[in-house]
C-alpha positions as CSV (number, residue, x, y, z in Angstrom):
1,M,0.0,0.0,0.0
2,F,1.1,3.5,-0.7
3,C,1.3,6.3,1.9
4,F,1.0,9.9,0.9
5,Y,1.7,12.6,3.4
6,I,-1.2,15.0,3.6
7,Q,-0.5,18.4,5.1
8,D,-4.2,19.5,5.3
9,E,-5.9,17.1,7.6
10,S,-9.3,18.5,6.7
11,Q,-8.9,16.9,3.2
12,M,-8.7,13.4,4.5
13,N,-12.3,12.3,4.0
14,S,-12.5,8.9,2.4
15,Y,-15.2,10.0,0.0
16,P,-15.4,13.5,-1.3
17,P,-19.1,14.5,-0.9
18,N,-21.8,15.0,-3.4
19,T,-22.4,18.7,-2.5
20,E,-26.1,18.5,-3.4
21,A,-28.7,18.2,-0.7
22,V,-30.2,15.0,-2.2
23,G,-28.9,12.0,-4.0
24,R,-29.5,11.7,-7.8
25,M,-30.6,8.9,-10.0
26,L,-29.4,8.7,-13.6
27,T,-31.0,5.4,-14.7
28,T,-33.7,3.5,-12.8
29,G,-34.7,-0.1,-12.4
30,D,-36.2,-2.6,-9.9
31,V,-33.4,-4.7,-8.3
32,T,-32.3,-6.2,-5.0
33,G,-28.8,-7.3,-4.3
34,E,-25.9,-7.7,-2.0
35,I,-23.7,-4.6,-1.5
36,L,-20.1,-4.7,-2.6
37,V,-18.2,-1.6,-1.4
38,C,-14.9,-0.7,-3.2
39,S,-12.8,1.8,-1.3
40,E,-11.1,2.8,-4.6
41,G,-12.4,3.6,-8.0
42,L,-12.2,0.8,-10.5
43,S,-11.4,0.8,-14.2
44,F,-13.7,-1.8,-15.8
45,W,-11.2,-1.9,-18.8
46,G,-8.3,-4.1,-17.6
47,G,-9.9,-4.3,-14.2
48,V,-13.0,-6.5,-14.8
49,D,-13.2,-9.7,-16.7
50,P,-16.0,-9.2,-19.3
51,E,-16.5,-13.0,-19.3
52,T,-17.0,-13.6,-15.6
53,G,-17.6,-10.2,-13.9
54,A,-14.5,-10.8,-11.6
55,I,-12.2,-7.9,-10.7
56,I,-8.9,-8.8,-12.3
57,D,-6.9,-5.6,-11.5
58,I,-4.2,-7.0,-9.2
59,H,-3.5,-3.6,-7.8
60,H,-7.1,-3.1,-6.6
61,P,-8.1,-3.9,-3.0
62,C,-11.1,-5.9,-4.3
63,H,-9.1,-8.1,-6.6
64,Q,-10.9,-11.4,-7.4
65,K,-14.3,-10.3,-6.0
66,I,-17.3,-10.7,-8.3
67,I,-19.4,-7.7,-9.2
68,S,-22.1,-9.6,-11.1
69,G,-25.5,-9.1,-9.5
70,K,-24.1,-6.9,-6.7
71,I,-25.0,-3.4,-5.9
72,L,-21.5,-2.0,-6.6
73,M,-20.4,1.0,-4.6
74,M,-17.3,3.1,-5.2
75,P,-16.4,6.8,-5.0
76,S,-16.1,7.1,-8.8
77,S,-14.6,5.1,-11.6
78,R,-11.0,5.6,-12.8
79,G,-8.8,4.6,-15.7
80,S,-9.8,3.8,-19.2
81,C,-12.6,5.4,-21.2
82,S,-13.3,1.9,-22.5
83,G,-15.0,0.9,-19.2
84,S,-18.4,1.8,-20.7
85,G,-18.0,-0.9,-23.3
86,V,-17.0,-3.5,-20.7
87,L,-20.2,-2.6,-18.8
88,L,-22.3,-3.0,-21.9
89,E,-20.7,-6.4,-22.6
90,L,-21.5,-7.5,-19.0
91,S,-25.1,-6.3,-19.6
92,F,-25.4,-8.3,-22.8
93,K,-24.1,-11.4,-20.9
94,N,-26.5,-10.8,-17.9
95,I,-23.6,-10.6,-15.5
96,A,-23.5,-6.8,-14.9
97,P,-23.8,-5.3,-11.4
98,A,-27.4,-5.1,-10.3
99,A,-26.8,-1.3,-9.8
100,I,-23.8,1.0,-9.5
101,I,-23.7,3.7,-6.7
102,F,-21.2,6.6,-6.7
103,C,-20.7,9.6,-4.4
104,E,-18.7,11.7,-6.8
105,A,-19.2,12.8,-10.4
106,E,-18.7,9.9,-12.8
107,E,-19.2,9.5,-16.6
108,I,-17.7,6.3,-17.9
109,L,-19.9,3.7,-16.3
110,S,-22.8,6.1,-16.3
111,L,-22.6,6.3,-20.0
112,G,-22.3,2.6,-20.4
113,A,-25.5,2.2,-18.4
114,L,-27.3,4.8,-20.5
115,V,-26.4,3.0,-23.7
116,S,-27.5,-0.3,-22.2
117,N,-30.8,1.2,-21.2
118,C,-31.6,3.7,-24.0
119,I,-30.4,1.8,-27.0
120,F,-30.6,-1.9,-26.0
121,N,-33.4,-1.8,-23.4
122,K,-31.3,-3.5,-20.7
123,P,-31.5,-1.2,-17.6
124,I,-28.7,-0.9,-15.1
125,P,-29.6,1.6,-12.3
126,V,-26.9,4.2,-11.6
127,A,-27.1,6.7,-8.7
128,R,-24.9,9.4,-7.1
129,L,-25.5,9.8,-3.4
130,T,-24.7,12.5,-0.8
131,K,-21.8,11.6,1.5
132,E,-24.3,10.8,4.3
133,Q,-26.5,8.6,2.1
134,Y,-23.4,6.8,0.7
135,S,-22.0,6.1,4.2
136,A,-25.4,4.8,5.4
137,L,-25.8,2.5,2.3
138,A,-22.2,1.3,2.6
139,A,-22.9,0.0,6.1
140,A,-25.7,-2.2,4.9
141,K,-25.4,-5.7,3.6
142,S,-28.0,-5.5,0.9
143,A,-30.5,-3.1,-0.6
144,T,-33.4,-2.8,-2.9
145,L,-33.7,-0.2,-5.6
146,K,-37.2,0.5,-7.0
147,G,-37.6,3.5,-9.3
148,N,-35.8,6.4,-7.6
149,K,-36.0,4.9,-4.1
150,I,-33.3,2.9,-2.2
151,T,-34.3,0.8,0.8
152,T,-32.2,-1.2,3.3
153,D,-33.1,-2.9,6.5
154,S,-32.5,0.3,8.4
155,D,-32.7,3.2,5.9
156,S,-34.9,4.4,3.1
157,F,-34.3,7.5,0.9
158,E,-35.7,8.9,-2.3
159,L,-33.4,10.3,-5.0
160,K,-33.9,13.0,-7.5
161,L,-34.3,11.7,-11.1
162,I,-31.9,13.4,-13.5
163,E,-33.8,14.9,-16.4
164,P,-32.6,17.3,-19.1
165,N,-35.4,19.8,-18.6
166,D,-33.6,23.1,-18.5
167,L,-31.1,22.8,-21.3
168,R,-30.4,25.8,-23.5
169,L,-30.5,24.2,-27.0
170,T,-29.9,25.6,-30.4
171,D,-32.2,25.1,-33.4
172,K,-29.8,22.5,-34.7
173,D,-29.9,20.7,-31.3
174,R,-33.7,20.6,-31.5
175,E,-33.5,19.2,-35.0
176,Y,-31.4,16.3,-33.8
177,L,-33.9,15.6,-30.9
178,E,-36.8,15.8,-33.4
179,G,-35.2,13.1,-35.6
180,K,-34.7,15.4,-38.6
181,H,-31.1,14.1,-39.0
182,G,-32.0,10.4,-38.6
183,S,-32.7,8.1,-35.7
184,A,-29.0,7.5,-34.9
185,A,-28.4,11.3,-34.5
186,K,-31.6,11.6,-32.4
187,M,-30.4,8.9,-29.9
188,A,-26.9,10.5,-29.8
189,M,-28.4,13.9,-28.9
190,Q,-30.8,12.4,-26.4
191,I,-27.9,10.8,-24.5
192,I,-25.7,13.9,-24.8
193,C,-28.5,15.9,-23.1
194,L,-28.9,13.3,-20.3
195,M,-25.1,13.5,-19.7
196,A,-25.3,17.3,-19.6
197,A,-28.0,17.1,-17.0
198,A,-25.9,14.6,-15.0
199,N,-23.0,17.1,-15.2
200,D,-25.1,20.0,-13.9
201,T,-24.8,22.0,-17.0
202,T,-27.6,23.6,-19.1
203,T,-25.5,24.3,-22.2
204,L,-23.7,22.4,-24.9
205,I,-20.5,23.5,-26.7
206,D,-19.3,23.1,-30.3
207,I,-16.3,20.8,-30.8
208,Q,-13.8,21.0,-33.7
209,K,-12.3,17.5,-33.6
210,G,-13.3,14.0,-32.4
211,H,-11.5,10.8,-31.5
212,V,-13.4,7.6,-31.0
213,D,-12.1,4.8,-28.8
214,G,-14.6,2.0,-28.8
215,C,-13.0,0.2,-31.8
216,I,-11.1,-2.6,-30.0
217,L,-12.6,-6.1,-30.3
218,A,-12.1,-6.9,-26.6
219,H,-15.7,-8.2,-26.5
220,S,-18.7,-8.4,-28.7
221,A,-20.4,-5.2,-27.4
222,N,-18.2,-2.8,-29.3
223,L,-19.0,-4.6,-32.6
224,I,-22.7,-4.8,-31.9
225,F,-22.9,-1.1,-30.9
226,A,-20.8,0.2,-33.9
227,E,-22.6,-1.9,-36.5
228,K,-26.0,-0.9,-35.1
229,M,-25.1,2.8,-35.3
230,A,-23.7,2.4,-38.8
231,E,-26.9,0.6,-39.9
232,L,-29.0,3.4,-38.5
233,G,-27.0,5.8,-40.7
234,A,-24.7,7.4,-38.1
235,Q,-22.2,9.9,-39.6
236,V,-19.6,12.1,-37.9
237,S,-20.0,15.8,-38.5
238,V,-16.5,17.0,-37.5
239,P,-13.0,15.6,-38.4
240,T,-12.7,12.4,-36.4
241,T,-9.9,10.0,-35.9
242,I,-10.0,6.3,-34.8
243,N,-8.1,4.8,-31.9
244,A,-5.9,1.7,-32.2
245,I,-7.9,-1.5,-33.2
246,S,-7.4,-5.2,-32.5
247,V,-5.5,-6.2,-35.6
248,D,-2.8,-4.9,-37.9
249,R,-5.3,-3.9,-40.6
250,E,-3.1,-4.7,-43.5
251,N,-1.2,-7.8,-42.3
252,W,-3.3,-9.8,-39.8
253,L,-3.7,-12.8,-42.2
254,S,0.1,-13.1,-42.5
255,Q,0.4,-12.8,-38.7
256,K,-1.8,-16.0,-38.4
257,I,-4.6,-14.2,-36.6
258,P,-7.6,-16.6,-36.4
259,E,-9.9,-15.7,-39.4
260,D,-13.0,-15.2,-37.3
261,F,-11.4,-12.8,-35.0
262,G,-9.6,-11.0,-37.8
263,N,-12.8,-10.6,-39.8
264,R,-14.8,-9.3,-36.8
265,A,-12.0,-6.9,-35.8
266,S,-11.9,-5.6,-39.4
267,R,-15.7,-5.2,-39.4
268,L,-15.5,-3.1,-36.2
269,A,-12.9,-0.8,-37.8
270,D,-14.9,-0.7,-41.1
271,A,-18.1,0.4,-39.2
272,Y,-16.3,3.5,-37.9
273,V,-14.8,4.2,-41.3
274,K,-18.3,3.9,-42.8
275,M,-19.5,6.5,-40.3
276,G,-16.9,8.9,-41.7
277,A,-14.0,8.6,-39.2
278,K,-10.4,8.7,-40.5
279,P,-8.6,5.4,-40.3
280,V,-5.4,6.5,-38.5
281,F,-5.8,3.7,-35.9
282,T,-3.7,5.2,-33.2
283,C,-4.1,5.7,-29.4
284,A,-1.8,8.7,-29.6
285,P,-3.6,11.1,-32.0
286,Y,-1.6,14.0,-30.5
287,L,1.4,12.6,-32.5
288,L,-0.4,13.3,-35.8
289,E,0.5,16.4,-37.8
290,E,-3.0,17.8,-37.2
291,K,-2.9,17.6,-33.4
292,P,-5.1,20.0,-31.5
293,K,-3.9,23.6,-30.7
294,F,-3.9,25.4,-27.4
295,G,-7.4,26.3,-26.4
296,E,-9.0,24.2,-29.2
297,I,-12.3,22.6,-28.2
298,I,-12.3,18.9,-29.0
299,G,-14.3,15.8,-28.1
300,W,-11.8,12.9,-27.5
301,S,-11.9,9.6,-25.8
302,E,-8.9,7.3,-24.8
303,S,-7.7,8.2,-21.4
304,N,-4.0,8.9,-22.2
305,A,-5.0,11.0,-25.2
306,V,-7.5,13.1,-23.2
307,I,-5.0,13.8,-20.4
308,Y,-2.2,14.7,-22.9
309,A,-4.4,16.9,-24.9
310,N,-5.7,18.8,-21.9
311,S,-2.5,18.9,-19.9
312,I,0.4,19.2,-22.4
313,L,-1.3,20.8,-25.4
314,G,-3.8,22.9,-23.5
315,A,-6.6,21.8,-25.8
316,R,-10.0,21.2,-24.0
317,T,-11.8,17.9,-23.9
318,S,-13.8,16.0,-21.3
319,K,-12.6,12.4,-20.6
320,N,-15.4,11.1,-22.8
321,P,-16.5,7.5,-22.3
322,D,-16.5,5.1,-25.3
323,Y,-19.7,5.6,-27.3
324,L,-20.2,9.1,-26.1
325,D,-17.2,10.1,-28.2
326,L,-19.1,8.9,-31.3
327,F,-22.3,10.8,-30.2
328,I,-20.3,14.0,-29.8
329,A,-18.5,13.5,-33.2
330,M,-21.9,12.9,-34.8
331,T,-23.5,16.1,-33.5
332,G,-20.4,18.3,-33.0
333,R,-21.8,19.0,-29.5
334,A,-20.7,18.2,-26.0
335,P,-21.9,19.1,-22.5
336,E,-20.2,22.4,-21.5
337,S,-18.9,21.3,-18.1
338,G,-15.7,20.3,-16.3
339,V,-12.5,21.0,-18.1
340,Y,-14.3,22.8,-21.0
341,T,-14.7,25.7,-18.5
342,D,-11.9,27.9,-17.0
343,D,-12.9,27.1,-13.5
344,G,-13.1,23.4,-14.2
345,R,-9.4,23.3,-15.2
346,M,-8.1,24.7,-11.9
347,A,-5.9,22.4,-9.8
348,Q,-7.7,21.0,-6.8
349,E,-4.8,19.3,-5.1
350,I,-1.0,19.9,-4.8
351,I,1.3,16.9,-5.3
352,S,4.8,17.9,-4.2
353,V,7.6,15.7,-5.5
354,E,10.4,15.9,-2.9
355,I,13.5,14.4,-4.3
356,P,17.2,15.2,-3.8
357,D,19.3,16.6,-6.6
358,I,19.3,13.5,-8.9
359,E,19.4,12.8,-12.6
360,P,16.7,10.2,-13.2
361,D,16.2,8.2,-16.3
362,D,13.0,8.1,-18.3
363,V,11.4,5.4,-16.0
364,F,11.0,8.3,-13.5
365,W,8.1,9.8,-15.5
366,P,5.6,6.8,-15.5
367,L,6.4,6.2,-11.9
368,I,5.5,9.8,-11.0
369,G,2.3,9.6,-13.2
370,W,1.2,6.4,-11.6
371,L,1.8,7.7,-8.1
372,A,0.1,11.1,-8.9
373,G,-3.0,9.2,-10.0
374,K,-3.0,7.2,-6.7
375,A,-2.6,10.4,-4.8
376,S,-5.3,12.2,-6.7
377,P,-7.9,9.6,-7.9
378,S,-10.6,12.0,-8.9
379,K,-9.3,15.6,-8.6
380,I,-7.0,17.6,-10.9
381,P,-3.6,18.0,-9.3
382,I,-0.7,20.3,-9.9
383,I,2.6,18.5,-9.5
384,T,5.4,20.6,-8.1
385,G,9.1,19.9,-7.6
386,L,9.9,19.0,-11.2
387,E,10.6,22.6,-12.4
388,N,14.4,22.0,-12.8
389,L,14.0,18.8,-14.9
390,N,13.8,18.8,-18.7
391,P,11.3,16.2,-19.8
392,E,10.9,15.4,-23.4
393,P,7.5,15.1,-25.0
394,D,7.7,11.3,-24.7
395,D,8.4,11.6,-21.0
396,L,5.2,13.7,-20.5
397,K,3.3,11.2,-22.7
398,S,4.4,8.4,-20.4
399,L,3.5,10.4,-17.3
400,C,0.0,11.2,-18.6
401,A,-0.7,7.6,-19.6
402,A,0.3,6.2,-16.2
403,F,-1.7,8.9,-14.4
404,G,-4.7,7.9,-16.4
405,T,-4.5,4.3,-15.1
406,T,-4.9,5.3,-11.5
407,S,-6.9,8.5,-11.6
408,G,-10.3,9.4,-13.1
409,A,-9.2,13.0,-13.6
410,P,-9.1,14.3,-17.1
411,M,-5.9,16.3,-16.7
412,L,-3.1,17.5,-14.5
413,H,-0.7,20.4,-14.3
414,I,3.1,20.2,-13.8
415,S,4.6,23.4,-12.5
416,G,7.1,24.8,-14.9
417,Q,6.2,22.3,-17.6
418,T,2.6,22.5,-18.7
419,P,1.0,25.6,-20.3
420,E,-1.8,26.1,-17.7
421,A,0.2,25.4,-14.6
422,K,-0.1,29.0,-13.5
423,L,-3.9,28.8,-13.3
424,P,-5.1,29.7,-9.8
425,L,-5.7,26.9,-7.3
426,E,-9.1,26.1,-5.9
427,P,-9.4,27.2,-2.3
428,T,-7.8,25.1,0.5
429,P,-6.2,22.4,-1.7
430,A,-4.7,19.4,0.0
431,T,-0.9,18.9,-0.4
432,K,0.4,15.3,-0.8
433,I,4.1,14.5,-1.0
434,I,5.8,12.0,-3.2
435,D,9.4,11.2,-2.1
436,L,12.0,8.7,-3.1
437,E,10.6,6.1,-0.7
438,S,7.1,6.2,-2.3
439,I,8.7,6.1,-5.8
440,T,10.7,3.0,-4.7
441,Q,7.6,1.3,-3.4
442,A,5.9,2.0,-6.8
443,W,8.8,0.6,-8.6
444,Y,8.5,-2.7,-6.7
445,E,4.7,-2.7,-7.2
446,L,5.1,-2.4,-10.9
447,N,8.0,-5.0,-11.2
448,K,6.3,-8.3,-10.4
449,A,7.5,-10.3,-13.3
450,D,10.5,-12.6,-13.2
451,T,13.8,-11.0,-14.3
452,S,14.1,-13.6,-17.1
453,I,12.4,-11.7,-19.9
454,D,10.9,-13.3,-23.0
455,L,8.9,-10.3,-24.2
456,V,9.7,-6.6,-24.5
457,A,6.6,-4.5,-24.9
458,I,6.9,-0.9,-26.3
459,G,4.1,1.4,-27.4
460,S,1.5,1.8,-24.8
461,P,0.5,4.4,-25.9
462,H,1.8,4.1,-29.4
463,A,5.6,4.8,-29.6
464,S,6.6,8.0,-31.3
465,F,9.1,8.4,-34.1
466,E,11.7,9.7,-31.6
467,E,11.2,6.8,-29.2
468,V,11.7,4.2,-32.0
469,K,14.7,6.1,-33.2
470,K,16.2,5.9,-29.7
471,I,15.6,2.1,-29.6
472,S,17.4,1.7,-32.9
473,R,20.4,3.7,-31.5
474,Y,20.4,1.6,-28.2
475,F,20.6,-1.6,-30.2
476,S,23.7,-0.3,-31.9
477,G,23.9,-3.3,-34.3
478,R,23.1,-5.9,-31.6
479,K,20.2,-8.4,-31.9
480,C,17.5,-9.6,-29.6
481,H,18.3,-12.6,-27.5
482,S,17.2,-15.9,-29.0
483,N,14.6,-16.4,-26.3
484,T,13.3,-12.8,-26.2
485,S,10.9,-11.0,-28.5
486,M,10.5,-7.3,-28.8
487,I,7.3,-5.8,-30.2
488,I,6.9,-2.1,-30.8
489,T,3.4,-0.8,-31.6
490,V,3.0,2.4,-33.6
491,G,0.5,4.4,-35.5
492,R,0.6,3.8,-39.3
493,H,1.7,7.4,-39.8
494,T,4.8,6.8,-37.6
495,L,5.4,3.5,-39.4
496,A,5.6,5.4,-42.7
497,L,8.1,7.8,-41.2
498,L,10.2,4.9,-39.9
499,K,10.3,3.2,-43.2
500,Q,11.2,6.5,-45.0
501,A,14.1,7.0,-42.5
502,K,15.3,3.4,-42.9
503,I,14.9,2.9,-39.1
504,Y,12.2,0.2,-39.6
505,H,14.6,-2.1,-41.6
506,T,17.4,-1.6,-39.0
507,L,15.0,-2.7,-36.2
508,I,13.9,-5.7,-38.2
509,Q,17.5,-6.7,-38.6
510,S,17.9,-6.5,-34.8
511,G,15.1,-8.9,-34.3
512,A,12.5,-6.4,-33.2
513,Q,8.9,-6.4,-34.6
514,V,7.2,-3.1,-35.5
515,V,3.4,-3.4,-35.7
516,A,0.9,-0.8,-36.8
517,D,-2.8,-0.2,-35.8
518,I,-2.8,-2.3,-32.6
519,C,-1.5,-1.4,-29.2
520,W,-0.8,-3.3,-26.0
521,C,-4.3,-2.8,-24.8
522,S,-5.5,-4.8,-27.8
523,I,-2.7,-7.3,-28.7
524,T,-3.8,-10.9,-28.6
525,E,-2.1,-14.2,-29.4
526,P,-0.4,-15.2,-31.7
527,V,0.9,-11.6,-32.2
528,L,1.6,-11.7,-28.5
529,P,3.9,-14.8,-28.4
530,P,1.9,-17.5,-26.6
531,Q,5.1,-18.8,-25.0
532,A,6.0,-15.4,-23.5
533,R,5.3,-15.3,-19.7
534,H,7.5,-12.5,-18.4
535,I,7.2,-9.0,-19.9
536,I,9.2,-5.8,-19.5
537,T,7.9,-2.5,-20.7
538,N,8.7,1.3,-20.4
539,S,5.0,2.0,-20.0
540,G,3.5,2.5,-16.6
541,K,0.1,2.1,-18.2
542,Y,0.9,-1.4,-19.5
543,A,2.8,-2.4,-16.4
544,H,-0.4,-1.7,-14.5
545,Y,-2.8,-3.4,-16.9
546,A,-0.6,-6.3,-18.2
547,Y,-1.8,-9.0,-15.9
548,G,-5.5,-8.1,-16.3
549,L,-5.2,-7.9,-20.1
550,S,-2.8,-10.8,-20.9
551,G,-2.5,-12.9,-17.7
552,R,1.2,-12.1,-17.7
553,H,3.1,-10.2,-15.0
554,A,5.3,-7.3,-16.1
555,R,8.3,-5.3,-15.2
556,L,8.8,-1.5,-15.7
557,A,12.1,-0.1,-16.9
558,S,13.6,2.8,-18.9
559,L,13.7,2.5,-22.6
560,R,17.4,1.8,-22.6
561,D,17.0,-1.0,-20.0
562,C,14.2,-2.5,-22.1
563,V,16.5,-2.7,-25.1
564,E,19.3,-4.2,-22.8
565,A,16.7,-6.8,-21.6
566,A,15.8,-7.6,-25.3
567,V,19.5,-8.2,-26.0
568,S,20.4,-10.2,-22.9
569,G,17.0,-11.7,-21.9
570,I,17.5,-10.4,-18.4
571,A,15.9,-7.4,-16.6
572,P,17.5,-5.4,-13.8
573,K,16.7,-7.0,-10.4
574,T,16.9,-3.7,-8.5
575,P,15.7,-0.2,-8.9
576,P,17.8,2.2,-11.1
577,S,20.8,3.8,-9.4
578,W,19.2,7.2,-9.1
579,L,16.4,5.6,-6.9
580,K,18.9,4.0,-4.6
581,T,20.4,7.3,-3.3
């Protein structure tokens, strides 16, 4: 367990309160079930098995517990935007939670429940309670939800039903709601309006770019949803890119991907292309030439991309759940709340990194991101103490991705590094301290695999041209060990640049494999070598999710140490030298 030193004792409440006087109900249903309380938020993607309903995140305190049929309680969700799709899959299989109860603002699972209810007529009740109501319910063993009322053996309280009654809509918005642009667009706008009401806003905002994330064939729900929307005539109305998919679109047959899986994964990609999205197939759209500019209003999904766009580029996007990203791209409209507003971008907590005068390698950045997310699971932090360091864009990419695995917040600030770090703080922010001891603990937590390495995993999120260029330089003519594979996942735009610069061919000669379109969140066997059991990666995101996604333990190391492990087959047994001081 990780201990963060908190200087403001008043900020130590376990569950930040819903500030409203009454609890609120987003979706209703009549259910009775046993209560399962999670003290931490949970990412359904990589954290819940869509086949069994078991919690598979080995870093979560409720690891191995079953959520199916339970009234699931947690402060909020965290992690991947794809959690909405996992919830929909659980709903299709009739193994979803009976209901989900939060005490903080939450969008990812709420959206999944809305899609399950509004589009597929499979209700999953979702509520957000006041702190007092949440504490009372958490003390009970079971509860019954009927309509907007929750009853236990000792308590009963009614909740306010969330309804989009007071929205200020444009004529175009009303046209969507009236079905003048088709049934798909009508459903999209209806759900956007419900999400706006849930976020306590009465206005929608125009967006200039979209990025859709629900294109991984991790389960059938994503394919069912996408093909249904395409059949209904859904079309994006703003320039929209597509996230990484589950196969190398051009080469999956030669990679011996099972034909059924390859065809279904291709159908999923094709559905979004049919809806007008651009087939870039990357989880790092900020690496594209047409990346968002400072202040640009966009509607993105994919947790790492959202955090990078907000934090590093200074663009503005909510952390949109899968499926809502498509609805926003279809209408060009999003709820004007949260980080779309100036006030919503203020830092709410201070994370002070207290380290001696050291020169860390690049593994420092995912460790800091992962710890910052642990320290600030739902609030926007500002990280101080890194002002004298000189991170490269890839370092910040790595930090943002790791932060997104342990936090539900859509952005962060880094003093001296990010463009909006000088924004004023919210009143009375808590201060939490990360020191070398906590970084060391994090290193050990993310280094659970054996040191005998048979797979090096690079590209979660997709590796940049500069990262791959470094890998080629680190090999320096050497080759991968006979028992060790290295797989680097990139966007197809980066792959083209690597081939043009002759770096691709150099890496192939070294024994590395460079694969486009897929990433480590979507790689399956046989591209992921079936015999590989022990993985090393430079990604805090994948080190966290590896076991849940692949059943393999992972180790976390610098990019240079990953290459050395590829050559020798052996990973470092101890933390890097800068961490031992």
